[in-house]
C-alpha positions as CSV (number, residue, x, y, z in Angstrom):
1,M,57.2,30.1,6.4
2,D,57.6,29.8,10.1
3,A,55.1,31.5,12.4
4,L,55.6,32.6,15.9
5,I,52.5,32.2,18.1
6,Y,52.5,34.1,21.3
7,N,49.8,34.0,23.9
8,L,49.7,37.2,25.9
9,K,47.1,38.0,28.6
10,L,46.3,41.7,28.9
11,E,44.7,43.4,31.9
12,P,42.7,46.6,31.3
13,L,43.5,49.6,33.4
14,T,42.3,53.2,33.5
15,C,44.7,56.0,34.4
16,P,43.4,57.9,37.4
17,T,45.1,61.1,36.2
18,C,44.0,61.3,32.6
19,G,41.2,58.7,32.3
20,A,42.9,56.8,29.5
21,T,42.0,53.2,29.2
22,F,44.8,50.9,28.2
23,A,45.9,47.3,28.6
24,V,49.1,46.0,30.2
25,A,50.5,42.4,30.1
26,Q,49.1,40.6,33.1
27,A,52.6,39.2,34.0
28,L,54.0,42.7,34.2
29,L,51.2,44.0,36.4
30,D,51.5,41.0,38.7
31,Q,55.2,41.8,39.1
32,R,54.5,45.5,39.7
33,R,51.9,44.5,42.4
34,R,54.6,42.5,44.1
35,D,57.5,44.9,43.8
36,G,55.6,48.2,44.0
37,R,57.7,49.7,41.2
38,R,56.2,52.4,39.0
39,F,54.9,52.0,35.5
40,C,53.4,54.6,33.1
41,C,50.1,55.0,31.2
42,P,50.4,55.8,27.5
43,A,50.3,59.5,28.3
44,G,53.3,59.1,30.6
45,H,51.6,59.4,34.0
46,R,53.5,57.5,36.6
47,L,51.4,54.8,38.3
48,Y,52.1,52.2,41.0
49,F,50.4,49.7,43.3
50,P,50.7,50.5,47.0
51,P,52.5,48.0,49.3
52,N,50.6,44.8,49.9
53,A,48.5,45.3,46.8
54,A,49.4,41.8,45.7
55,A,46.3,39.6,46.1
56,G,46.7,36.5,48.2
57,N,49.0,37.7,51.0
58,P,47.8,35.0,53.3
59,T,48.8,36.7,56.6
60,E,47.2,40.0,55.6
61,V,44.0,38.2,54.4
62,R,43.7,36.3,57.7
63,Q,44.2,39.5,59.7
64,L,41.6,41.4,57.6
65,K,39.1,38.6,57.9
66,R,39.5,38.5,61.7
67,R,39.0,42.3,61.9
68,L,35.9,42.1,59.7
69,V,34.4,39.3,61.9
70,R,35.1,41.4,65.0
71,A,33.6,44.5,63.4
72,L,30.5,42.7,62.3
73,H,30.1,41.2,65.8
74,D,30.6,44.6,67.4
75,A,28.0,46.2,65.1
76,E,25.5,43.5,65.9
77,Q,26.1,44.0,69.7
78,A,25.7,47.8,69.3
79,E,22.4,47.3,67.3
80,A,21.0,45.0,70.0
81,H,22.0,47.4,72.7
82,A,20.4,50.4,70.9
83,Q,17.2,48.3,70.5
84,D,17.3,47.5,74.2
85,L,17.6,51.2,75.1
86,Q,14.5,52.0,73.0
87,R,12.3,49.4,74.7
88,P,10.6,50.0,78.0
89,H,12.5,48.3,80.7
90,T,9.8,47.7,83.3
91,E,6.1,46.8,83.2
92,A,5.4,50.2,84.7
93,E,7.2,52.0,81.9
94,E,5.5,49.7,79.3
95,H,2.1,50.5,80.9
96,T,2.9,54.2,80.8
97,A,4.0,54.0,77.2
98,K,0.7,52.2,76.2
99,A,-1.4,54.8,78.1
100,R,-0.1,57.6,75.9
């Protein structure tokens, strides 16, 4: 008797419409992430991955990392500025603040 052994990797998903949890072949999901075509949950709800959902788009990843670094830098600068605004700026103001 001949046996066919097939190794299939499944990826679990949850339908956002009905909440059904199901598994789809990883290769199919990878293809759908790249091509953006629709697929269905077991209840027939149409699902899709938005454009650029494919992980590893190097250009987009670099752009997002640069934006994140700029945003973190801007947040640090804003926090430092806010702290500066809360501190007394002159010795007279500091003295007045201590006297209160």
